[in-house]
N, C-alpha and C positions, 0 to 999 in steps of 0.2 A: 503494501499499500503507499508505504512515503520511501523506500529507495533511491527514488528521486528527486525528489522534495525538497526543498531547503527552510533551515529556519534562523525563525530572527529571535537575537537578544530583543523584549520588550517591554519598555522602563517607564512608568506612570512618575509625571511631574508637574508638580502646582499649576506652577507659571511658566507656561511653552517659553515667553522672549527670556526670564533667567537660565532656562536649561538650554537655548538655543544659546544662549553665551558661552555656558560653561563647555557645552561638548565640542560648538565649534571655535575657541576660540582657546579653552584648556585644554581640551582633549587631540583639538587639531583635525577631528572629521569633518567631513564636505557633506554639504546636506545633498540632495540628490533632486532634483527638480521637479516641479507638478505637489509641493507638499497639498495636504490639506488642511484647514485653518484648524492649529490644535495640536495638529500631527507633524513631527519630524523624522525622517528617516536618512538614514547617513549611511553611507557603504563605502568601504575604500576595497583595495584587492582581492580581500580574502574573507571582509564578514558585511555584516548588514545591522544596524541596531537605531530600531523605533521607537523613538519618546512620542507621549503623548499624552493631554491633561486630563489630571484623575483624582478625585478628590482623597482619593485611597495611596495615592506618593508617598513612597517612605513609608510603608506600614510594612512593607517583608523586612525579616528581619534576618536573610540569607543572601547569598550571594547571586546579583541580577545580572551580572553579565561578566565574561573573564575575558582578558585580551592577551594575549600567548606572543608574547616581548621576547623571548630566547632567552640569550645572552647578554639584553641591552638592558636588564633590568632595573643595574643597580644607575646604570646612566636613566636609565626612563622614570624610575623615582627621586632624583634629583633634579631633572628638567620639570616633574609635577612640582614638587619641593618651592623650587622659584617661583610656580605659578601662585605658590598659598594655598597647593592640596597638605593636608593632611594626612597621615597614616593610623590606623586602627593596629590595632595590635591583641595577637587574641592567644589565649589557651588554651594548647588542643595537646592531645593523650598522644606523645610520640613525633610532636615537631618541636623543633629547639628555635630560637630567632633569635638574630644575630643585628641590632637595629629592627629597621622596617620590613625586614623579610623575615620570613617565617619558613625552615623548611624541612621535606621528609626524605632523605637518601637524594636524589638526582634534582630531583621538583623545590624550585624556591616559591613561594609566592609573597603579595601585598598585597592589601584591603584598604582602600578607601571608599568616601564619599562624596556624592553628587550631594547638590545643591539642595538636597531635601531628603536625603537620607539611604539613598538606594545605594549599597555596596555594589560597589564596582572591585573587579579580581587585575591582579598583574599574577600571572605567569610567566615561567620561565623556562616551559614547557620541552 
C-alpha cells in the first residue's frame, strides 16, 4: 500500500508568520511555491516539512521532526546557537551526553525546540 508513497514531517504552529521566520531564517529551509493560507511546505533535496497553523501547537512531548546532518552535527549546533537556538538535555537510559550531544554508540543526537515548543532533532546518522 505505501511502498511508493512519500512521508512528510507535519508540525503544528500557533502563528504561521513566527514559524515562517524560524523555519526559513533560522533553519534555512526553502518554502515551496503556492502555499495555502496558514500552511507552509518546506522542501529540500532530501525531505519535506509541512508547518500549519493549529490550536494544538507545541502539545506533542516527543520529537516532531529529525534532521539527519551526518558528521556536521557539531557545526550545525554551533550555527544554530549563533542564531539564538537553545538545546534540550535529556536523561535517557543507555545514553551519554557531552555538551548538547547525546550519544548511543555511533549515533549522536541533539534536540531543540521551535518557537511553539515543538521538539526537533539533529542526528549524526
